[in-house]
N, C-alpha and C positions, 0 to 999 in steps of 0.2 A: 184547702190549702197544706201543705206538710204543717206536720208540729214544730215549729222551734223560730226565732228569732225573726223578720225578714229585714234584709237590708234595703235600709234609706239611700240614696242617690245624695248626701251631704257633704258639702268638698270637708268639712271637718272630720268625717272620716276615712280621709287619704293616710294620713299617715296614722290610724291603726291598719288598713289593710294592706299585707303583706303577703306576699307568695307564700301560703303554708307550708311546713314541713310536716306529714306525719309523728303521731306520737312516740319519741325512739326507742322505749321501751315498754310500749304496752301497743301488738299489733290489732289487727282488724279483727280478729279469730280470738283471742282474746280478751276486747272490750264486749262481745258479744257476748261471751260466757259469764263473763263478770255480772254483766246485766242479767242474764236469766233468760235471754230472749231465745239461746240455743241451748237443747240439753246436751250435754260432755259428747254420750255416742254419737248424735248426730254433726256434731263437731269434727268428733274424728275420721267418719265417714266421710263427713265433706273433704275431710284435708286427704285423707288417703285417697279421693277421685281426684283431686287437685292435681295431686303429684301423680297421679297416672296418666290426665289428660292434658293438664296443664293448660286447663279452664281457670277461667275465674273464678273466685270463689265465692263474690255475691253471687253469680249467676248460679251458682249449685246451688248455694243454699235456696236462693229462692225459686228456679227449676225442680227442688225437691221436694217444695213446700216446707220447710224446714223454719224457714222464715216468712211476713210479709213484708211485703211493700214501706209502710209506714215502720216497722220497724227498722229493716236494714237503713232507710233514710236518715234516721237519727242517728244510727250508729256513726255512718259516714258522717253524718253531721260533726260527730264530737270528736273522731277519729283525724277528722282533718282537723277539727278545730274553724269550722265553717257556717255557714248561715242558710237558708232558702229563700227563696224567691217567689213569688205571685205574680208567673207573666202574665195571668190574664189581667191584673191590675194594673203591672207593671211592666209596659212593653221592651221589646230590647231596641236601641237608636240603628236606627237603618244607614246611617252611616258605616257603623265598626259590621256590622252584616256584608253590605258589598265592602268591605276592605279585606274582608277573610276569607268572602265568596261563599253560595250556597250551597259548594260540594261539598267541601270543608265541612262545614256546616250538620249537612245531611247524613254524611259519612259518620262524623264522629257521634251526633245525636247530641250538640254544644250548640251556643248563641256567644257573641261576646255582646255582653249587656251593656256595660256603662264605662265611661272613661270619667273617674275620679282622682283627680291629681293625677300624678305621674302610673296610674294603676287602670287595668283595663279588668271591670269582673268580667270574668266568662264563666255560665250557665253551659251545667252539662247534666244529663240525668245520672251519671258514674263517672266517680273517680276516674276511673284506669281508662275512661275515655277522655279527660281531660290531659290524662300524663300521655294519651298514645298522643297526642296533637301535639301536644308543649313547646316543638320546636320549628311548628309550622306558626304558632301565637306570639312565641316568644319573634322570631322574624319580624312577624307583622306588625305587634303590637309593644314589643318592648318588655315589658313587667305585668303583668296577668296575677292575679288571685281568682280561687275558687269559691261558685255559688253552687245551687244545689236546684234541678225542679224536674219535675216530671217529666218522664221523655212525650209524653201527650201531649203539653203545653208547651216542649220544643217544636214539637211536629208543626201545631198549628200553627206557632205564630211564623214558622217557614210558610205552611201553604199562604197563610192569610196577607203576609208581607212582601213576599217575594216568590208567588206561584208562577207569576207571568216568566220570569225568570228562568225557572227551573225547567216551565215549559218549554222556554226556546233551547235550552239547554239539550234537552232529551231530544227535541226535534234535529236539531244539528251536530251530534258527535261524529256521525260518519262523514271523511272527507266527500265533497264534493263530488270529484271527478269517480267515487267509488257511490257513489248514493242517484234514486232516482226522483228526487225531488226537481229535482229541473223539468222534469217532463213535462211534455205541455206546450213547449212554446210556440208562437205562431209558425216561425220554418218546421217546427218536426208538425204540425196541425197540416201545413200546404201540403209536404212533400206525403203524408199518406193518404189525403184526398185525392192528391195527382197519379198513388196507385190506383184509388179507387178506380177513379174515370177511366185511366189507362185500361184498367183489366176487362169495363164495364166497355167500351170501345171494344176491344179483342174479341169480345165477347159476341158481341151483334155484326162484326164485322167477318169474324174468320170463328163460329163455334167448336168447329168440329178441332182444328187446330191446339186452340187454349183445352180445350179436354184431353189431346191427344198428351200435349204439357204436363198438365196436372196428373194427369195419371201415371205417364211415368215417371215425374218426381216422387208421389206418393208410395208408387210399387218402390221406387228406391231405398225411401226411407223406410217402406216396410220390409223389407231384406236386412238393412242395417239393424234396425229393432230386433227381427229375428236373429238374428246373426251376434248380437251384444245378448239378449240375452239367454240364447245358449251355450255361449260363452262365460257369461255371471254363474250361470246353474252350475255347470263342470266346474267352476272356482270355486263359487259355497258349499259345494258336495264332497270336496278334497278334504282327507282327513286334515284338521287344523294342527298349526304348529306344536312342537312339546315347550310347556311354559316356564321347565325346573320347577324348583322344588318354592312354596310359597315363603315369599322375603319376610322376616320380621317388622312391623311399625315400629318404630319405637315410640312415637307417636300421632297420633289422630289426628287429622287436622281438622278447621270447623267447616263446615257444609253447607251454603245458604242455599234455600231453595226457593223459588220465585214462583208464586200460582198466578198468572195474572185474573183477572174475575169482572166482570162486566154483564151487570143484568143477569146476576145467577144467584137471587136471594133462594130462587125453591133448592139446593145442593150444597149450599156452605154449611148446614149441621152434618149432612154426610160425608163433606169432603174432609173439614176436622177429623172424622172416625178415622177415615183410612189414611191420612198424613200421621194420624195418633198410631199405626200399626208399623211403621218405620222401623228397624232397629238399627237405631243407630244413639251415643251419648247424646243424653238429651242436652249434658251441658255444653255438648259441639256442635247441635243442631241449630241452626238460623231457618225459621219457616217465615215468609213476608207474603201474607194474602196482600196481592198489588189490586187496588180498588179506584176507581173512577171518583174525581172529587161531587160528580154529581148524582150521583147513582146510590143515591141513600137508601135504597128496598135493599142493598145489598150491605152496602154500611151497617146499617142495620140488625143484620140475621149475621153478620160476621159479631157485631156487640152484643148480639144476645145468646151465643153460641159457644158459653164459657171457656176461652182461648184458653188453652196452655202457658205456659210464660217464653215459650222458647217458642211460640208462635204469635207473630205480630201483623198487625195493620197496618200498612203503607198506604198514600191518600196520595193521588198523581192529581197533580191541579188542572182545574179546567183547563179546555184548548180546544181550536175550533176541528185538530186531526184526534180521533180516536182512535186508533190502533194498538194490537198488541206490542208492538215493538216499540211504540212510543212510553209504557206503559213501564216495558223490563227495562225499557235505557232509564228510566224516573227510579226504580226500583234498585235497578243495581246500584246505585250509591251513596244507599243504604244499608246494602250487605255487608257481613262481617267476616265472610268465610273466605279461603284461598282456593276453595269451587264451588262453583255457581251451577246450581240444576234449576231446572225448566219442567213443569210441569202442568197441565192442561183442570181446569177447574172439575169433570169427571174420572180423573185419573184413580186408579188403584195397582200402586204397583207394588212389585213384592217386595216384601217387607225387610229380605236383605240384600235390596237393592244398591243404597249407599255405603254397603260395606265393601258392594263389588268393585265399585265405582273407584270407592279411596283407593285398594288395592289396585287394581288395574291403571291408576293414573302413578302409583309408587313405582309399579311392575318398568313405565313405562320413563323414555325422555321426555324433556320441555318440548320436544316436537310433537310428539301427541296432544294439542290443545284438546278435542272433543271428543267426548265420548257421544253415542246412541246409541238407546237400546229396543229392544223389539217391542212391538205398538200391538195389539191383539184385542178381540171386543168380547164382552161380558153378556154380549145379547145379539148372539149369531143366529140363535133361530128366530129371531120374531117375528121375520118374512123373507119372502127371494130376494128382496134388494139386501135386506142384512148378509143374506147367506153369500150374495154374488160379493158386497164389499167385504166380507172375511176371507173370501178367497183372493180378493185382489191386496188386500194386505198380508197375508202369509203367503203370498209369492215375491210384494217387494221387500218385506222387512224379514223372510225368513232363507232368502235364494238371492235375488236381483245384488240389493244395498252390499250383505256378506262379501257377495262375488264379483260386485263391484271396485268393494278397497281388495278385496285382494289383488284384483290385475293392475291396481295403480289407477284409479280414477278417481276424481272428486267425489267427494259425496253432498249430495243433493239432502240438506237436514230434513227430520220430521219437526214437527213443532214442540213433540213435548218430548219427555224424557231423555232430553237433553244435559250435559255436563260440559261443562269446559274448565281450562285453568281459570280463574281469572285475569292473570298479567297476560296470557292473549288477547282475552274479549278486549279488556280495555286497551289495549294495544292497536285493537283493530277497529275501535269506536265504538265496539259493541252494536246493537243492530239497527238498519236504516229505520226508521219511523214512517216512511212512506213509503215502504213495501209491504203485499201487504203477504206476501210470501216470502217472509223475514228470516226463514229457517235457510230456503235453499238458495237463497243469494247470499245468506253468511256462511253456510258451505262452502260455495263459490270462492269468497273471499278468504277464508281462511287457509283453503288451499292455495292460491294467487298469491299469498305473502309465508310459502311455505310450511305451513303447518299441515298436519295430516290428523284424520279421526277415525275412529275404531268403531265397530258396532262390538255389543257385549252384551252377551248372557242372558240378560236378565229381561221381564215381561212388565211390561203394565197394560193392563187391560183397560179399556175407554169403552163408552158407549156409543154403538153403530147409527149413524146418522141414515136411519134408513125410511123415511117417507123422502117419496119423489121431489116435489119441490125443496123443501131444506138439504137436499144433497144436491141440486144441481145447484142451489146459491152455493153450499162450500165447493162445492171443486171450479165453480165460475171463479172465485176467487183465488184457490189454487194456482188456476191458469192465466188467469190474471197477474198473479202474480209472478208465475215462469216466462211472463211473455216479459215483460216488464225486466225481471232478471239477465233474461238472456239481451236486451238493449241496452241494460248498462254496461254488461261486461264485453259487449261489440262493441261499443264505442272506440276503443282503440285495439283491434283484433293481432297487431302485430305484437304490441305489451302484452298482453293478454297470451300473447305467444309463448314472447321472450320467458312471463312472469311461472306460466301451468307447466311449459316444456309440451314436447311433441304428444306424449302418450296421455295427458289429461287434457289437453287442449284439443285431443280427437276426442276423446270422453266426452268432453262439458260438450262438445256438439251434436255425437250423439243424444247426450242423454234430454237437452234440450227441445233439439231440430223435431227429432224422430216425434218427443214425446207430442209438440205442439201441431207437427204436422197432420200425424196418425187421428186425430182430436177434428181438425178443423175439415180436413180432405176426405173425412170416413167414406161420405158415401158416394164419392167416385169409385171406391173397390169396392162397397156394398150391393152396388149398380150390378156389378158383374155374377151376385147371384143368382138375378133373374135367367143365365144361359142354362142351368141342369134343369130346367125349367123348360128347355124349349122356344124360350122369347126370343127374341132379337135385341141387341144389342147395337146403336150407333157405333161403336167403334172397331168390333168384329173386321169389317168390311175395309178397315182402312190400314188395319194390325197389321204385322208382318205374322209368319206361320209362326216363329220364334218367340216372340215378344208372348200371344197369345198361351202357350205353352209356358214362357217364364211363369205370365202372371198365375196359371194354374198351381205350379209348382210350387211356386211362394206361395198360393192360398195354401195350399195343402199341409206346409210345413210349420204354416203360421198356427193355423187349426190344431196341428196334433201339438207342437211345443205347449199351447197356453190349455189343451186338456191335461198335460204329463207335470207341467210345474203345477199345473193349483193340484196334483192328486198327490205330488211330491211335499209340495209346502201344508198342504195340508194335517199331513203323517206325520210333520216337525211341529204340530200346532196340537194342544188338549181340546182342538174341536173337530169332532169324529163326525162330520158329516158324507152323506154318499157324494161320490167325486161326479156323479152324472149331474150334480147343479152346475156344474161348469159351463153345461149347454146352454143354462140362463143366461150366461154372461155375453151372448149371442145380445139380450135383450137389455144389459145392464150397459154395454158400453155406448147405444147409440144418447144415453142420457149427459155421456160425459162430452159427446157432439154439439148438443143443443145449449150445455155450458160456457162451453171453449167459444160459441158465437157470442153468448152474453159476456162475457168476458174480454171478445176483440171489441164489442160494442163499449163495454165499460174503460178500456184501457183509451178511447177515444175521447169519453164523457166524463166517466167520473173514475181516475185513475187512480187515485190513492182512498177509495172508500172503501168500509171494509163491511162485508155483508157478514153480519155475524152468523153463527151458526147456536142455538140454541140447546139448550142440555136439560137431562133429566125426565124426560121422557119415560125412560124405561127401564128407570132406579130398579124397578123389582127384580128386574133379571141381572140386575148384579150384588159384587160383595156385598156385603154389609157394614 
């Protein structure tokens, strides 16, 4: 327990407990100095940092190890004329917690503890958190007074007493009309099976006509995909517009970074080291390691990792659904920053990444609500699969996404190196906890609500998933999320048209329809590869000559464009490899088709199941 007296909830104390006012002639800094807790030089340095950053003095002192927690708590207690509470022996009043709401409690790291007479005792880990929520506390309780308790005790009480409430809040943040949580109704399942039965009947009664229709559709979407890829590549290679001279940022904002962790005990220490390389004032950096309540191994690994004061462990209440977006929704309420970032467990971001993000947001209007960084791999040469994955990522993040942004299309976000304006993120309800490709869905919802996403030239290195079965599992989750995202946003096509406008609506169709079609129906296209070997194809006899010629031309353009974009994209990365590896993509994308069938099956049987990707298998290839 913190040194100092304990508050006892007795009625006779009501006359003594009154709203505290800091000592009028003595600030916290002077008190620390007079108590010999901090040296004069350290205090002057901390005050100078506070003037330049606007950070809290207490945070500066703690994060720069000028004082320890116990010393600071004792100083706060003296400065505010308050006392300490041991929540493990004296838990809070549940009625008061419910009256205030868990969201406010989690955001402010505080709890309404006891009602004593006409006074409500509010326990906070930091007096500034209490003052920041003072208006909400007064509106809710009337007169309040402050007591102190460590943040871990407050978090533990919230988790133990109201974990189920917080879990429900994290699940239901997105409006139902924009969420996939209603998927799986009897009507939808009946419609799905009806489509399957009708297709099977068509196959039995007229297989050639079915093959012709599906082949025609697949070739049409391939032609659209080739056109879009070419247009995006040309747009991405145009010289960027002049940004103008850099604008001085008078005061840097606090940036919160969330890293959702689940069964990642093996890489916890390496993650802490990599995040420690970020070049941003520690007093303004708020990193939340968001971990599931039942994941004891990861929690223990983080506890043993000697976390710096600017990193926090946020425990997600246990729930039946365990997805990354659910964890992020819970963590968002504990964030302190006006900019919210998301990393994955194996990420190694550029050290200056946060500064670039802050500068870009500062130079853009509020309409730019999201920035997407570039993803690359630190183990590109592990095997042929990692090489193909590297080429695919290079093409996607360095050509296709930047080109789509310049063409004015909506951007399906990647799952990491994402940065948001907090106000916009909260306006949308943050992430759909039920969508297993929550990033792509959020990108579409941002566009629907009039916000823009921009690509930013900063790179995060990741671990390439380069074992066949785990790769298929990961890709099946992505494709299942794409299917779910398309179904959700196409519930009301006319509304979507009005919200996105013609250009973005057509872009949305091109992105999702072509991606899903090309993976699901790719074997129809591959069947034509038997023709160069002189083998007969059942459709050649019924196709008109112009159709056969069109298929040949589209195939040739597709192959040439795939090779060219892979070669160009690789030249834009630090990964120098022989472009002839692009020929191996013929063996790479069939894995995606297998993944698409797994995804389609799970859309019916396990729509919200998160097939987790394990990390840390190729850490030796990554940066230290």
